[in-house]
Kinemage of the C-alpha trace (Angstrom):
@kinemage 1
@onewidth
@group {chain A} dominant
@subgroup {mainchain}
@vectorlist {calphas} color= white
{ca met a 1} P 114.086 124.384 73.275
{ca gly a 2} L 114.412 127.987 72.427
{ca trp a 3} L 111.776 129.964 74.547
{ca ser a 4} L 112.745 133.438 73.185
{ca val a 5} L 112.272 131.862 69.597
{ca leu a 6} L 108.945 130.376 70.237
{ca leu a 7} L 107.539 133.599 71.658
{ca ala a 8} L 108.980 135.910 69.014
{ca ala a 9} L 107.416 133.658 66.285
{ca leu a 10} L 104.038 133.777 68.188
{ca val a 11} L 104.110 137.359 68.614
{ca met a 12} L 105.383 137.958 64.448
{ca ser a 13} L 102.850 135.680 63.529
{ca gly a 14} L 100.241 137.567 61.441
{ca asp a 15} L 97.517 134.874 62.849
{ca val a 16} L 98.031 135.904 66.113
{ca val a 17} L 95.916 138.392 67.483
{ca gln a 18} L 97.448 141.626 68.800
{ca ala a 19} L 96.293 142.919 72.567
{ca thr a 20} L 94.690 145.625 71.040
{ca glu a 21} L 92.536 143.866 68.660
{ca pro a 22} L 88.945 143.205 70.246
{ca leu a 23} L 87.753 139.389 70.944
{ca ser a 24} L 84.580 139.043 68.692
{ca tyr a 25} L 83.914 135.637 68.239
{ca glu a 26} L 80.691 134.322 67.728
{ca pro a 27} L 80.856 130.514 68.430
{ca asp a 28} L 79.485 127.209 66.689
{ca arg a 29} L 76.993 126.182 69.223
{ca thr a 30} L 76.683 122.886 67.151
{ca arg a 31} L 80.350 121.915 68.365
{ca asp a 32} L 81.054 119.717 71.244
{ca val a 33} L 81.791 121.357 74.268
{ca pro a 34} L 83.612 119.215 76.671
{ca trp a 35} L 84.542 121.544 79.830
{ca leu a 36} L 82.883 121.939 82.856
{ca leu a 37} L 83.474 126.012 82.700
{ca gly a 38} L 81.971 125.833 79.221
{ca asp a 39} L 83.618 127.663 76.369
{ca trp a 40} L 84.485 131.144 78.464
{ca ser a 41} L 81.463 132.627 75.795
{ca gly a 42} L 83.383 131.534 72.810
{ca his a 43} L 86.883 132.794 73.935
{ca arg a 44} L 88.186 129.471 74.429
{ca leu a 45} L 86.697 127.856 70.954
{ca trp a 46} L 88.409 130.914 69.548
{ca leu a 47} L 91.601 130.426 70.725
{ca gln a 48} L 91.360 126.941 69.891
{ca asp a 49} L 90.398 127.840 66.499
{ca arg a 50} L 93.716 130.251 66.340
{ca gly a 51} L 96.063 127.346 67.450
{ca leu a 52} L 96.017 127.513 71.006
{ca asp a 53} L 94.400 124.353 73.238
{ca leu a 54} L 94.323 124.933 77.058
{ca gln a 55} L 94.086 121.833 79.385
{ca leu a 56} L 93.366 121.677 83.279
{ca gly a 57} L 92.026 118.879 84.882
{ca tyr a 58} L 91.563 117.123 88.172
{ca thr a 59} L 91.107 113.249 89.243
{ca gly a 60} L 90.581 112.274 92.665
{ca glu a 61} L 90.039 108.531 93.700
{ca phe a 62} L 88.959 107.593 96.892
{ca ala a 63} L 89.444 103.348 98.664
{ca phe a 64} L 88.047 101.777 101.179
{ca asn a 65} L 89.017 98.141 102.138
{ca ala a 66} L 85.852 96.043 103.515
{ca thr a 67} L 88.057 93.259 103.714
{ca gly a 68} L 91.752 92.635 103.162
{ca gly a 69} L 95.228 94.071 104.746
{ca ile a 70} L 95.875 94.514 108.322
{ca arg a 71} L 93.147 96.947 108.932
{ca gln a 72} L 89.889 98.497 107.490
{ca glu a 73} L 90.988 102.307 106.284
{ca ala a 74} L 90.033 104.606 103.742
{ca ala a 75} L 92.636 106.821 101.469
{ca tyr a 76} L 92.501 109.243 99.261
{ca ala a 77} L 94.829 109.769 96.068
{ca asp a 78} L 94.378 112.746 93.444
{ca gln a 79} L 96.261 114.589 90.355
{ca tyr a 80} L 95.821 117.812 88.912
{ca val a 81} L 96.987 118.452 85.207
{ca ala a 82} L 97.543 122.017 83.445
{ca gly a 83} L 98.626 121.703 79.889
{ca ala a 84} L 98.691 123.286 76.729
{ca thr a 85} L 98.690 122.514 72.790
{ca leu a 86} L 100.395 124.655 70.423
{ca asp a 87} L 99.029 124.369 66.706
{ca leu a 88} L 102.191 126.137 65.169
{ca glu a 89} L 101.129 125.992 61.660
{ca arg a 90} L 98.062 128.594 62.904
{ca leu a 91} L 100.075 130.317 65.420
{ca ala a 92} L 103.366 131.033 63.462
{ca gly a 93} L 102.944 129.200 59.933
{ca leu a 94} L 105.372 126.158 61.086
{ca arg a 95} L 103.254 123.552 58.683
{ca gly a 96} L 102.456 120.343 60.394
{ca thr a 97} L 103.849 121.437 63.598
{ca thr a 98} L 102.563 120.675 66.961
{ca phe a 99} L 103.884 121.407 70.349
{ca gln a 100} L 102.856 120.216 74.058
{ca leu a 101} L 103.476 121.232 77.437
{ca thr a 102} L 101.593 119.488 80.121
{ca phe a 103} L 102.593 119.493 84.196
{ca thr a 104} L 101.102 117.181 86.715
{ca ala a 105} L 100.659 117.151 90.275
{ca arg a 106} L 100.193 114.301 92.364
{ca thr a 107} L 98.997 114.098 96.204
{ca gly a 108} L 97.288 111.896 98.667
{ca arg a 109} L 97.616 108.313 99.934
{ca asn a 110} L 97.631 104.672 98.529
{ca leu a 111} L 95.497 102.099 100.310
{ca ser a 112} L 97.788 98.925 98.762
{ca asp a 113} L 100.433 100.186 100.955
{ca asp a 114} L 98.823 101.837 103.958
{ca val a 115} L 96.948 98.987 105.145
{ca thr a 116} L 99.507 96.540 103.559
{ca leu a 117} L 97.232 94.821 101.031
{ca gly a 118} L 100.205 93.069 99.351
{ca thr a 119} L 98.654 93.880 95.925
{ca leu a 120} L 101.102 93.924 92.794
{ca gln a 121} L 98.755 96.353 91.353
{ca glu a 122} L 97.604 99.218 93.113
{ca val a 123} L 93.842 99.616 93.287
{ca gln a 124} L 94.471 103.316 93.255
{ca glu a 125} L 95.529 103.677 89.696
{ca ile a 126} L 96.219 107.584 90.467
{ca tyr a 127} L 98.581 107.024 93.062
{ca gly a 128} L 102.069 106.970 92.392
{ca arg a 129} L 105.987 107.855 90.845
{ca gly a 130} L 105.987 110.277 94.153
{ca gln a 131} L 103.719 112.888 95.492
{ca thr a 132} L 105.291 115.814 93.303
{ca val a 133} L 104.811 118.175 90.699
{ca arg a 134} L 106.152 116.902 87.313
{ca leu a 135} L 107.136 117.870 83.707
{ca thr a 136} L 104.958 115.280 82.114
{ca gln a 137} L 105.165 116.341 78.287
{ca leu a 138} L 107.595 118.855 76.746
{ca trp a 139} L 107.515 117.581 72.753
{ca val a 140} L 106.978 118.616 69.243
{ca asn a 141} L 105.390 116.553 66.666
{ca gln a 142} L 106.099 117.460 62.816
{ca ser a 143} L 104.183 116.021 60.121
{ca leu a 144} L 105.693 115.354 56.764
{ca phe a 145} L 104.727 113.921 53.127
{ca ser a 146} L 101.090 115.149 53.598
{ca gly a 147} L 100.431 113.167 56.773
{ca arg a 148} L 101.993 110.170 55.900
{ca ile a 149} L 104.687 110.436 58.255
{ca asp a 150} L 104.330 111.963 62.137
{ca trp a 151} L 107.918 112.387 63.891
{ca lys a 152} L 107.596 113.239 67.599
{ca leu a 153} L 110.572 114.222 69.644
{ca gly a 154} L 111.023 115.781 73.540
{ca arg a 155} L 109.885 114.395 76.770
{ca met a 156} L 107.319 112.075 76.472
{ca thr a 157} L 105.547 109.231 78.706
{ca phe a 158} L 105.744 105.777 76.948
{ca gly a 159} L 102.245 105.139 77.177
{ca glu a 160} L 100.915 108.105 74.975
{ca asp a 161} L 102.560 106.425 71.854
{ca phe a 162} L 102.942 102.447 72.652
{ca ala a 163} L 100.221 100.250 74.042
{ca ser a 164} L 98.177 103.253 74.237
{ca phe a 165} L 95.165 102.522 76.294
{ca pro a 166} L 92.297 104.468 78.587
{ca cys a 167} L 92.243 104.683 82.421
{ca glu a 168} L 88.532 104.137 82.936
{ca phe a 169} L 89.019 101.856 85.853
{ca glu a 170} L 90.446 102.324 89.430
{ca asn a 171} L 92.714 99.142 89.480
{ca leu a 172} L 96.096 99.985 87.756
{ca thr a 173} L 95.679 96.256 86.202
{ca phe a 174} L 92.977 97.758 84.097
{ca cys a 175} L 94.639 101.266 83.117
{ca gly a 176} L 97.312 102.633 80.955
{ca ala a 177} L 100.142 100.909 78.995
{ca ala a 178} L 100.363 97.427 80.453
{ca pro a 179} L 104.092 97.172 79.811
{ca gly a 180} L 104.515 100.002 81.937
{ca asn a 181} L 102.213 98.056 85.024
{ca leu a 182} L 104.216 94.777 84.340
{ca val a 183} L 107.781 96.227 84.086
{ca pro a 184} L 107.570 99.488 85.862
{ca gly a 185} L 111.292 99.310 86.995
{ca tyr a 186} L 112.141 100.850 83.280
{ca ile a 187} L 109.163 101.259 81.705
{ca tyr a 188} L 107.277 104.683 82.789
{ca asn a 189} L 103.568 105.065 82.157
{ca trp a 190} L 102.101 108.574 83.123
{ca pro a 191} L 103.015 111.172 84.848
{ca val a 192} L 106.914 110.030 84.161
{ca ser a 193} L 108.089 111.188 81.028
{ca gln a 194} L 111.717 110.571 79.191
{ca trp a 195} L 113.760 112.242 76.496
{ca ala a 196} L 112.440 110.007 73.710
{ca thr a 197} L 111.668 110.018 69.824
{ca arg a 198} L 108.749 108.237 67.850
{ca leu a 199} L 108.521 107.625 63.999
{ca arg a 200} L 105.428 106.617 62.716
{ca tyr a 201} L 103.989 105.938 59.549
{ca asn a 202} L 100.240 105.940 58.698
{ca ile a 203} L 99.047 103.454 56.065
{ca asp a 204} L 95.978 104.607 54.133
{ca gly a 205} L 93.054 102.577 54.783
{ca phe a 206} L 94.879 99.985 57.429
{ca gly a 207} L 96.371 102.347 60.272
{ca tyr a 208} L 100.280 102.554 61.257
{ca val a 209} L 103.443 101.208 61.776
{ca gln a 210} L 105.648 103.087 64.632
{ca ala a 211} L 109.011 102.819 66.282
{ca gly a 212} L 110.451 104.702 69.228
{ca ala a 213} L 113.732 105.401 71.294
{ca tyr a 214} L 113.671 106.082 74.945
{ca asp a 215} L 116.536 107.214 77.006
{ca val a 216} L 116.518 104.734 79.752
{ca asn a 217} L 117.515 106.100 83.391
{ca pro a 218} L 116.004 105.542 86.784
{ca gln a 219} L 116.353 109.355 87.646
{ca tyr a 220} L 113.282 109.904 85.688
{ca ala a 221} L 110.894 108.110 88.164
{ca ser a 222} L 112.395 109.934 91.077
{ca thr a 223} L 111.403 112.935 92.845
{ca asp a 224} L 114.237 114.995 92.023
{ca asp a 225} L 114.428 117.653 89.159
{ca thr a 226} L 111.179 117.073 88.420
{ca leu a 227} L 109.928 120.237 87.206
{ca leu a 228} L 112.819 121.235 84.606
{ca pro a 229} L 113.639 119.350 81.160
{ca val a 230} L 117.444 118.046 82.915
{ca phe a 231} L 119.161 115.537 80.967
{ca phe a 232} L 120.139 113.196 83.759
{ca lys a 233} L 123.658 111.406 83.530
{ca gly a 234} L 123.764 107.725 84.318
{ca ser a 235} L 121.717 106.472 81.893
{ca thr a 236} L 121.782 102.815 81.257
{ca gly a 237} L 120.752 102.173 77.446
{ca val a 238} L 117.866 102.860 74.862
{ca leu a 239} L 114.360 101.441 75.150
{ca ile a 240} L 113.251 100.377 71.290
{ca pro a 241} L 109.767 99.990 71.063
{ca ile a 242} L 108.143 98.729 67.950
{ca glu a 243} L 104.281 98.642 67.053
{ca leu a 244} L 101.904 97.867 64.314
{ca thr a 245} L 98.241 99.045 64.761
{ca trp a 246} L 94.995 98.077 62.662
{ca leu a 247} L 91.993 100.440 62.892
{ca pro a 248} L 89.453 98.565 61.109
{ca arg a 249} L 85.535 99.415 61.095
{ca leu a 250} L 83.832 95.889 60.861
{ca ala a 251} L 80.452 95.511 59.316
{ca gly a 252} L 78.071 98.361 60.155
{ca gly a 253} L 81.201 100.789 61.004
{ca leu a 254} L 81.881 99.575 64.284
{ca pro a 255} L 85.152 101.123 65.151
{ca gly a 256} L 88.393 98.960 66.509
{ca ser a 257} L 91.870 99.079 67.372
{ca tyr a 258} L 94.192 96.362 67.173
{ca lys a 259} L 97.683 96.495 68.161
{ca ile a 260} L 100.667 94.206 68.576
{ca gly a 261} L 104.320 95.598 69.741
{ca ala a 262} L 107.658 94.558 71.217
{ca trp a 263} L 110.255 96.329 73.009
{ca tyr a 264} L 113.993 96.028 73.699
{ca asp a 265} L 115.906 97.304 76.490
{ca thr a 266} L 119.747 97.542 75.648
{ca ser a 267} L 120.619 97.793 79.177
{ca ala a 268} L 122.744 95.811 81.366
{ca val a 269} L 120.873 94.492 84.235
{ca asn a 270} L 120.904 91.712 87.182
{ca asp a 271} L 119.110 88.591 86.651
{ca val a 272} L 116.035 88.338 88.916
{ca val a 273} L 116.922 85.344 90.403
{ca ser a 274} L 120.233 83.526 89.349
{ca asp a 275} L 123.823 84.533 90.909
{ca ile a 276} L 127.311 83.872 89.210
{ca asn a 277} L 126.656 80.292 89.446
{ca gly a 278} L 123.279 79.925 88.227
{ca asn a 279} L 121.790 79.508 91.686
{ca pro a 280} L 119.320 81.779 93.634
{ca tyr a 281} L 121.330 84.279 94.934
{ca ala a 282} L 118.954 85.217 97.563
{ca leu a 283} L 120.187 81.591 99.366
{ca thr a 284} L 123.677 81.750 98.333
{ca gly a 285} L 124.265 85.534 98.939
{ca leu a 286} L 126.445 85.888 95.635
{ca arg a 287} L 126.124 88.733 93.372
{ca pro a 288} L 123.555 88.006 90.621
{ca arg a 289} L 124.393 87.128 87.393
{ca arg a 290} L 124.423 90.086 84.808
{ca gln a 291} L 122.829 89.847 81.219
{ca gln a 292} L 122.317 92.082 78.783
{ca gly a 293} L 119.245 93.302 77.570
{ca arg a 294} L 115.389 93.095 78.675
{ca ala a 295} L 112.437 92.483 75.974
{ca gly a 296} L 109.008 91.616 75.875
{ca gly a 297} L 105.689 92.122 73.714
{ca tyr a 298} L 102.090 93.144 74.003
{ca leu a 299} L 98.574 92.907 72.552
{ca ser a 300} L 95.956 95.701 73.038
{ca ile a 301} L 92.636 95.079 71.546
{ca val a 302} L 89.488 97.777 71.519
{ca gln a 303} L 86.240 96.739 69.184
{ca gln a 304} L 82.639 98.284 69.578
{ca leu a 305} L 80.523 95.104 69.448
{ca thr a 306} L 76.761 96.347 69.115
{ca pro a 307} L 75.219 98.622 67.020
{ca leu a 308} L 75.093 101.897 67.906
{ca ala a 309} L 72.089 102.909 69.978
{ca ala a 310} L 69.244 104.463 68.009
{ca trp a 311} L 68.881 107.588 70.300
{ca glu a 312} L 72.687 108.530 70.355
{ca thr a 313} L 74.997 107.819 67.462
{ca arg a 314} L 78.097 107.380 69.593
{ca arg a 315} L 76.987 105.051 71.993
{ca gly a 316} L 77.395 101.353 72.101
{ca leu a 317} L 79.327 98.383 73.851
{ca asn a 318} L 83.141 98.308 73.482
{ca val a 319} L 85.068 95.072 74.792
{ca phe a 320} L 88.722 95.468 75.232
{ca leu a 321} L 91.544 92.696 75.897
{ca asn a 322} L 95.218 93.599 76.989
{ca ala a 323} L 97.944 91.084 77.209
{ca val a 324} L 101.614 91.711 77.720
{ca val a 325} L 105.028 89.138 78.436
{ca ala a 326} L 108.316 90.058 79.826
{ca ser a 327} L 111.705 88.409 79.882
{ca asp a 328} L 111.614 85.999 82.940
{ca arg a 329} L 115.601 86.777 83.425
{ca ser a 330} L 114.869 90.092 84.140
{ca ser a 331} L 110.867 90.784 85.477
{ca thr a 332} L 109.724 89.792 88.487
{ca thr a 333} L 106.280 90.092 87.148
{ca asp a 334} L 106.257 88.207 83.688
{ca asn a 335} L 102.753 88.290 82.277
{ca gln a 336} L 99.522 90.170 82.714
{ca val a 337} L 96.102 89.760 81.342
{ca ala a 338} L 93.124 92.045 81.510
{ca ala a 339} L 89.917 91.988 79.610
{ca gly a 340} L 86.812 93.686 80.108
{ca leu a 341} L 83.771 95.738 78.687
{ca val a 342} L 82.284 98.920 78.830
{ca tyr a 343} L 78.539 99.814 77.886
{ca thr a 344} L 78.397 103.440 77.037
{ca gly a 345} L 74.412 104.868 77.039
{ca pro a 346} L 73.016 102.108 78.667
{ca phe a 347} L 69.860 104.172 79.217
{ca arg a 348} L 67.677 106.345 76.681
{ca ser a 349} L 67.701 109.067 79.852
{ca arg a 350} L 71.736 108.498 80.285
{ca pro a 351} L 73.141 108.693 76.767
{ca asp a 352} L 76.507 109.614 78.222
{ca asp a 353} L 76.925 107.367 81.412
{ca asp a 354} L 78.681 104.211 81.207
{ca ile a 355} L 79.046 100.546 82.588
{ca gly a 356} L 82.313 98.854 83.163
{ca phe a 357} L 83.073 95.163 83.944
{ca ala a 358} L 87.017 93.935 83.923
{ca val a 359} L 89.179 90.740 85.228
{ca gly a 360} L 92.771 90.431 84.708
{ca met a 361} L 95.826 88.712 86.047
{ca thr a 362} L 98.769 89.547 86.826
{ca arg a 363} L 101.632 86.344 87.698
{ca val a 364} L 105.012 86.720 89.453
{ca asn a 365} L 107.694 84.876 87.891
{ca ser a 366} L 107.625 81.535 88.177
{ca arg a 367} L 111.176 81.220 88.517
{ca ile a 368} L 110.870 83.717 91.423
{ca ala a 369} L 108.414 81.273 92.907
{ca ala a 370} L 110.732 78.178 92.358
{ca ser a 371} L 113.908 79.789 94.383
{ca gln a 372} L 110.975 80.550 97.054
{ca ala a 373} L 109.865 77.034 97.395
{ca leu a 374} L 113.105 75.926 97.424
{ca ala a 375} L 113.998 77.999 100.544
{ca asn a 376} L 110.879 76.308 102.387
{ca ser a 377} L 112.256 72.820 101.450
{ca leu a 378} L 115.877 73.971 102.851
{ca gly a 379} L 114.010 75.557 106.118
{ca leu a 380} L 114.744 78.545 105.391
{ca gly a 381} L 111.132 80.122 105.507
{ca pro a 382} L 108.617 79.875 105.711
{ca val a 383} L 108.623 82.252 102.805
{ca ala a 384} L 105.115 82.983 100.537
{ca val a 385} L 105.297 81.489 97.186
{ca gln a 386} L 103.532 83.420 94.749
{ca gly a 387} L 101.452 82.889 91.745
{ca ala a 388} L 99.224 85.003 90.248
{ca glu a 389} L 96.937 88.035 91.368
{ca phe a 390} L 93.366 87.696 89.901
{ca pro a 391} L 91.272 91.530 90.521
{ca phe a 392} L 88.104 92.104 88.965
{ca glu a 393} L 86.396 95.406 89.043
{ca leu a 394} L 82.746 96.853 88.473
{ca his a 395} L 81.509 100.457 87.774
{ca tyr a 396} L 79.125 102.730 86.812
{ca thr a 397} L 80.121 106.085 85.565
{ca phe a 398} L 77.476 109.225 85.799
{ca arg a 399} L 78.183 111.979 84.058
{ca pro a 400} L 75.821 114.724 84.972
{ca val a 401} L 76.954 117.502 82.881
{ca asn a 402} L 79.948 118.236 79.971
{ca gly a 403} L 83.669 117.707 81.819
{ca leu a 404} L 82.064 115.851 84.884
{ca leu a 405} L 82.236 112.631 85.906
{ca phe a 406} L 81.528 110.407 89.216
{ca arg a 407} L 82.810 106.689 89.136
{ca pro a 408} L 81.627 104.279 92.156
{ca ser a 409} L 83.103 101.102 91.928
{ca ile a 410} L 83.979 97.741 93.680
{ca gln a 411} L 86.864 95.528 93.231
{ca tyr a 412} L 87.288 92.237 94.260
{ca val a 413} L 91.494 90.881 94.658
{ca ile a 414} L 92.050 87.216 95.026
{ca asn a 415} L 95.391 86.270 96.008
{ca pro a 416} L 97.066 89.909 96.377
{ca gly a 417} L 100.652 89.994 95.796
{ca gly a 418} L 100.029 86.275 94.187
{ca thr a 419} L 99.502 84.654 97.339
{ca gly a 420} L 96.972 83.330 99.684
{ca ala a 421} L 99.010 84.199 102.442
{ca asn a 422} L 97.373 87.639 101.855
{ca pro a 423} L 93.682 87.774 102.644
{ca asn a 424} L 91.444 88.417 99.765
{ca ala a 425} L 90.868 92.384 99.478
{ca phe a 426} L 87.344 93.654 98.922
{ca val a 427} L 87.537 97.320 98.000
{ca leu a 428} L 84.873 100.105 97.502
{ca gly a 429} L 86.287 103.133 95.479
{ca phe a 430} L 84.757 106.081 94.021
{ca thr a 431} L 86.499 108.221 91.464
{ca thr a 432} L 85.822 112.106 90.346
{ca ser a 433} L 87.063 113.657 87.649
{ca ile a 434} L 86.887 117.088 86.122
{ca asn a 435} L 87.934 118.627 82.654
{ca phe a 436} L 87.823 122.364 83.602
């Protein structure tokens, strides 16, 4: 991107205050201020009103396995986020244009690996994709035809637009875009971004329909060249997702979100089981069969069910359901289901707290299980035959002040890795999240 052009536009814009202009601003005290450090005596709201929104956040997740794994141990993983959103209409007169820049840094340890829990999904969702600093977002969004169309272009994460779902639980099964959890080898969730574009058509009174195109290259998920907006060589294809989203308000004005989508990756890939003759290559040693493309589909539902609490108009009971399936020719795990509920404002004295409970299932490809069973029958084992993993999580979120939350949790994972060969895991967790 032409940084010099952007900076020149900002300096020349009449809406940008020069350094000599006094910073006099009386903030609207009725506005919700979500930051731990407040509104900087009104200066942060002043910047927002002129088109500059700054982000600085931290999330840390502690986990301890009371049961499961090869030993009892604690692990801590965390993430730092720094970013800025520029409303270029206010800053430079570019109507309907928004620019986003975000960097992330991840550090710490992963309990699932450290004590060999054997889980298919991590018990600390904040861990993963390398303990490094990354360029996570670098995109421009252009609104066209009075907001009817939104066009987004740049370095983007899949889950910010497709199958988008918040991270309110510590187990990865219940966090983020489900396709990226099921097939992480080529659909990358936050904090990994790809060069991509997304076109959305907004439908009045209904929701929207959208489609995208993402460059497929395993180097995006590596720890090399993570800070710069480089174009990697060796791309294998294009990931094309589509999604239809309905945003109703049911009886009493209760909001909901209903997403249905699918994807197709044009890459040529190996079959996860069969060799060139159609037999399990893990047994024959022959090269895997090649196939063109890999695909899947998903459903994501979030719906508020209860009337809003009498003492706080933003609270109530929400339920969710996420389901995703992928081709059994190209995916080692081929379906996942997660469901749960979150009740915000459970007590009159704690209107911003919430209680959450979720249950899920991630299944190993049945073709892989069949090849494992065959290996055992031929005396090549013993090999653990994998099926499904079943996690449960219960948490309470305590929000003492705006911008800060503490979330103790308990997880219980039945059949980690989809097999009874791994002992069930009982994990105690604690999440701290700060929006500075």
